[in-house]
DOGU-227600 format. One record per residue (C-alpha): z, y, x. Coordinates in steps of 0.1 Angstrom, whole numbers, padded with zeros to 4 digits, always signed. Example, Ala and Ser with C-alpha at 12.3 -4.5 7.8 and 13.67 -1.06 7.14 Angstrom:
+0078-0045+0123;+0071-0011+0137;
This chain:
+0415-0053-0018;+0381-0071-0018;+0381-0108-0015;+0344-0112-0009;+0317-0096+0012;+0298-0072-0010;+0267-0078+0011;+0265-0115+0004;+0247-0122-0029;+0264-0143-0055;+0258-0180-0051;+0245-0184-0087;+0215-0161-0081;+0184-0177-0068;+0169-0157-0040;+0132-0162-0033;+0121-0153+0002;+0091-0162+0023;+0113-0188+0040;+0118-0207+0007;+0081-0205-0002;+0057-0228+0017;+0032-0209+0039;-0003-0213+0024;-0025-0233+0048;-0051-0205+0048;-0025-0180+0060;-0014-0204+0088;-0050-0207+0100;-0056-0169+0097;-0023-0161+0115;-0031-0185+0143;-0066-0171+0147;-0053-0135+0146;-0027-0141+0172;-0051-0160+0196;-0078-0134+0189;-0054-0106+0196;-0044-0121+0229;-0081-0127+0238;-0090-0091+0229;-0065-0077+0254;-0086-0093+0281;-0116-0072+0272;-0102-0038+0281;-0088-0053+0313;-0123-0066+0322;-0138-0032+0315;-0111-0014+0336;-0120-0037+0365;-0157-0030+0362;-0154+0005+0348;-0187+0019+0361;-0208-0009+0346;-0189-0007+0313;-0192+0031+0311;-0229+0029+0317;-0234+0002+0292;-0214+0020+0265;-0232+0053+0271;-0266+0036+0269;-0256+0023+0234;-0242+0056+0222;-0205+0047+0224;-0181+0068+0243;-0164+0044+0267;-0129+0057+0261;-0133+0053+0223;-0146+0018+0229;-0115+0009+0249;-0091+0025+0225;-0108+0006+0196;-0105-0027+0214;-0068-0021+0222;-0062-0010+0186;-0079-0042+0173;-0060-0064+0197;-0026-0049+0188;-0035-0051+0151;-0046-0087+0153;-0016-0098+0174;+0011-0080+0154;-0006-0089+0121;-0008-0125+0130;+0028-0127+0139;+0038-0110+0107;+0015-0133+0086;+0030-0164+0103;+0066-0152+0096;+0057-0142+0060;+0066-0105+0065;+0053-0079+0041;+0040-0060+0071;+0020-0091+0080;+0003-0090+0046;-0006-0053+0050;-0018-0056+0085;-0037-0089+0079;-0054-0075+0047;-0061-0042+0065;-0077-0061+0094;-0103-0076+0070;-0109-0045+0050;-0114-0026+0083;-0138-0054+0094;-0158-0048+0063;-0161-0011+0072;-0170-0019+0109;-0197-0044+0099;-0209-0022+0072;-0213+0007+0097;-0232-0017+0119;-0256-0026+0091;-0262+0012+0085;-0268+0017+0122;-0293-0012+0123;-0311+0003+0093;-0313+0037+0109;-0325+0026+0143;-0347-0004+0132;-0378+0018+0132;-0375+0021+0170;-0377-0017+0171;-0413-0019+0158;-0422-0050+0177;-0388-0065+0171;-0388-0060+0133;-0379-0096+0126;-0352-0096+0152;-0336-0066+0137;-0336-0083+0102;-0319-0114+0116;-0295-0092+0135;-0287-0073+0104;-0283-0105+0083;-0255-0116+0107;-0235-0085+0097;-0242-0089+0060;-0227-0124+0063;-0197-0110+0081;-0191-0084+0054;-0193-0112+0027;-0168-0134+0047;-0144-0106+0052;-0146-0096+0015;-0137-0132+0006;-0108-0131+0030;-0095-0099+0014;-0098-0116-0021;-0078-0145-0006;-0050-0121+0004;-0047-0111-0033;-0042-0146-0046;-0009-0153-0064;+0004-0179-0040;-0004-0157-0010;+0012-0127-0025;+0042-0148-0034;+0046-0161+0002;+0048-0125+0014;+0072-0115-0014;+0045-0092-0030;+0040-0109-0063;+0046-0076-0081;+0024-0055-0060;+0002-0030-0078;-0032-0044-0067;-0054-0014-0075;-0030+0009-0056;-0029-0015-0026;-0067-0016-0025;-0068+0022-0028;-0043+0025+0001;-0063+0001+0023;-0096+0018+0015;-0082+0053+0021;-0068+0043+0055;-0101+0027+0065;-0121+0057+0053;-0097+0080+0072;-0102+0061+0104;-0140+0060+0100;-0142+0097+0093;-0119+0105+0122;-0139+0083+0146;-0172+0099+0134;-0158+0134+0139;-0145+0125+0173;-0178+0109+0183;-0197+0140+0172;-0174+0162+0192;-0172+0142+0224;-0207+0126+0226;
């Protein structure tokens, strides 16, 4: 007969969990911003639903399908909110979602830079404005790249219990998912627009 619970670890083994490792200050800030941003993003689709005709017209004038825009906003809101909660709690899922959010932001802002470059010829009189507008997105890409690098720091990985993660494989997974989403969105846009 067993005298001890087999599911309880022996008392002489040190267990390192995210609750025993102090949350990095940067993760606290990013988690808070993600949660509040996610909640705020949920208000945008609601606003568009209320004034659907104006939103639909505005999106079609800019070349975006209004349904795709709403789906994208809801996706980003859920991603930010769930990722923020996971980051705050030190869950592995929080690291993956948080890191994905910033890699995906690099893709989104990079696509905007390409779009600006492709359509800047139509802004002949506004050439300087297009350059300044494009510079904003270059800065965003740089900031998001630095945030992705932060997620791969040793203390951050340790907080999430991912100290032994295969970094090149993780980067490959994140890039593959973002590439897949980008290709799927491009194909869907080409079909439905």
